[in-house]
C-alpha positions as CSV (number, residue, x, y, z in Angstrom):
1,M,32.7,-7.9,-2.8
2,D,30.3,-10.9,-3.1
3,F,27.4,-8.7,-2.0
4,L,28.1,-6.1,-4.6
5,V,28.3,-8.6,-7.4
6,L,25.0,-10.2,-6.2
7,F,23.3,-6.9,-5.9
8,L,24.4,-5.8,-9.4
9,F,23.1,-9.1,-10.8
10,Y,19.8,-8.5,-9.0
11,L,19.6,-5.0,-10.3
12,A,20.3,-6.0,-13.8
13,F,17.7,-8.8,-13.6
14,L,15.1,-6.3,-12.2
15,L,15.8,-3.8,-14.9
16,I,15.6,-6.4,-17.7
17,C,12.3,-7.7,-16.3
18,V,10.8,-4.1,-16.1
19,V,11.9,-3.5,-19.7
20,L,10.4,-6.8,-21.0
21,I,7.2,-6.1,-19.1
22,C,7.0,-2.6,-20.8
23,I,7.7,-4.1,-24.2
24,F,5.3,-7.1,-23.9
25,T,2.4,-5.1,-22.5
26,K,2.3,-3.1,-25.7
27,S,2.1,-6.4,-27.7
28,Q,-1.4,-7.3,-28.8
29,R,-0.4,-10.9,-29.3
30,L,0.7,-11.3,-25.7
31,K,-2.5,-9.7,-24.4
32,A,-4.6,-12.2,-26.6
33,V,-2.6,-15.1,-25.1
34,V,-3.1,-13.9,-21.5
35,L,-6.8,-13.3,-22.0
36,G,-7.3,-16.6,-23.7
37,G,-5.5,-18.4,-20.8
38,A,-7.8,-16.4,-18.3
39,Q,-10.9,-17.5,-20.2
40,V,-9.7,-21.2,-20.2
41,C,-9.0,-21.0,-16.5
42,S,-12.4,-19.3,-15.8
43,R,-14.2,-22.2,-17.5
44,V,-12.2,-24.9,-15.6
45,I,-12.4,-23.3,-12.1
46,P,-15.8,-23.4,-10.5
47,Q,-17.6,-20.1,-10.2
48,C,-18.1,-20.3,-6.4
49,L,-14.3,-20.8,-6.0
50,Q,-13.6,-17.8,-8.3
51,R,-16.0,-15.6,-6.2
52,A,-14.4,-16.8,-2.9
53,V,-10.9,-16.0,-4.1
54,Q,-12.0,-12.6,-5.5
55,T,-13.7,-11.7,-2.2
56,L,-10.6,-12.9,-0.3
57,L,-8.2,-10.8,-2.4
58,H,-10.6,-7.8,-2.1
59,Q,-10.6,-8.1,1.7
60,L,-6.8,-8.4,1.9
61,F,-5.7,-5.8,-0.6
62,H,-8.5,-3.2,-0.6
63,T,-9.6,-2.9,3.0
64,R,-7.7,-2.3,6.3
65,H,-6.7,-5.8,7.3
66,P,-5.0,-6.6,10.6
67,T,-3.1,-9.4,9.0
68,F,-0.8,-7.0,7.2
69,I,-0.3,-4.9,10.3
70,V,0.7,-8.1,12.2
71,L,2.9,-9.2,9.3
72,H,4.7,-5.8,9.2
73,L,5.3,-5.8,12.9
74,L,6.6,-9.4,12.8
75,L,9.0,-8.7,9.9
76,Q,10.3,-5.6,11.6
77,G,10.8,-7.5,14.9
78,L,12.6,-10.3,13.0
79,V,14.9,-7.9,11.3
80,Y,15.8,-6.2,14.5
81,A,16.3,-9.4,16.3
82,E,18.7,-10.5,13.5
83,Y,20.5,-7.2,13.9
84,T,20.8,-7.6,17.7
85,C,21.9,-11.2,17.5
86,E,24.4,-10.9,14.6
87,V,25.5,-7.4,13.9
88,F,25.3,-5.6,17.3
89,G,27.6,-8.0,19.2
90,Y,30.0,-8.1,16.3
91,C,30.2,-4.3,16.1
92,R,30.7,-4.1,19.9
93,E,33.7,-6.3,19.5
94,L,35.1,-4.0,16.8
95,E,34.6,-1.1,19.3
96,F,32.0,0.9,17.4
97,S,30.6,3.8,19.3
98,L,27.4,2.9,21.2
99,P,25.3,5.9,19.9
100,Y,25.9,4.6,16.3
101,L,24.8,1.1,17.3
102,L,21.7,2.3,19.0
103,L,20.6,4.5,16.2
104,P,18.6,1.8,14.3
105,Y,16.6,1.2,17.6
106,V,15.7,4.9,17.7
107,L,14.7,4.9,14.1
108,L,12.6,1.7,14.8
109,S,10.8,3.4,17.7
110,V,10.1,6.5,15.5
111,N,8.9,4.2,12.7
112,L,6.6,2.3,15.1
113,V,5.1,5.5,16.4
114,F,4.3,6.8,13.0
115,F,3.1,3.3,11.9
116,T,0.7,3.2,14.9
117,L,-0.6,6.6,14.2
118,T,-1.2,5.8,10.6
119,C,-3.0,2.5,11.5
120,A,-5.2,4.1,14.1
121,A,-6.0,7.4,12.2
122,N,-9.2,8.2,10.3
123,P,-8.3,8.1,6.6
124,G,-10.6,11.1,6.0
125,T,-14.0,9.4,5.6
126,I,-16.9,11.8,5.1
127,T,-20.0,11.1,7.2
128,K,-23.2,13.0,7.9
129,A,-21.6,14.1,11.2
130,N,-18.5,15.7,9.8
131,E,-20.0,16.8,6.4
132,S,-20.7,20.4,7.4
133,F,-17.3,20.8,9.0
134,L,-15.4,19.4,6.0
135,L,-17.4,21.7,3.5
136,Q,-15.6,24.7,5.1
137,V,-12.1,23.3,5.2
138,Y,-11.1,24.1,1.5
139,K,-12.5,26.7,-0.9
140,F,-14.4,25.4,-3.9
141,D,-12.8,26.4,-7.2
142,D,-15.9,25.7,-9.4
143,V,-13.6,24.0,-12.0
144,M,-12.6,20.6,-10.6
145,F,-14.7,20.9,-7.4
146,P,-18.1,22.6,-8.0
147,K,-19.8,24.1,-5.0
148,N,-23.1,22.2,-4.6
149,S,-22.1,18.7,-6.0
150,R,-23.4,15.5,-4.3
151,C,-22.0,12.1,-4.3
152,P,-24.4,9.8,-6.2
153,T,-23.4,6.8,-4.2
154,C,-23.3,8.2,-0.6
155,D,-25.8,11.0,-1.2
156,L,-23.6,13.4,0.7
157,R,-22.5,16.9,-0.3
158,K,-19.0,16.7,-1.6
159,P,-16.4,19.0,0.0
160,A,-13.7,20.4,-2.1
161,R,-10.7,18.0,-2.6
162,S,-12.9,14.9,-2.0
163,K,-13.8,12.0,-4.0
164,H,-15.8,8.8,-3.7
165,C,-13.3,5.9,-3.5
166,R,-14.5,2.9,-5.4
167,L,-12.2,0.6,-3.6
168,C,-13.3,1.4,-0.1
169,D,-16.9,2.4,-1.2
170,R,-17.0,5.7,0.7
171,C,-16.3,9.4,0.2
172,V,-12.8,10.4,1.2
173,H,-11.6,13.9,2.1
174,R,-8.3,15.2,0.8
175,F,-8.1,12.8,-2.1
176,D,-4.9,14.2,-3.5
């Protein structure tokens, strides 16, 4: 029962925070306070430190970074180690069926296979080598995707359903 009460408090707190954020983002007064605070901070913090932090944040959140892959694998390993040490033995004492206890390990292995495939796969980057192939994959509709358009940044012909991604600074196919 304690878990249910704590979960309901957490859920109520989360919903209240979301509602408050939605209300306050429409307030011009709050936006002015935040922008003023950001301007004060930008005058106090040295410009080289600001650029270094912006570069670091860009590298961490807008590029494929192995730190998050390792962190994800570490967290999954810790969760399943906790499950093995705490829950598995206790459930064996309560005589739960073994296939039910092994189901999380099967799901973990399926999750890890798909996670590995996602990390190793090409996200659909358009290059000079695969440009001619990707131009034939989807038909051009001449509405959203005109036939002979070129990317002004990459100077490549744009296949249908592709777009230049401003975060990763390259053209990506199947930008749905």
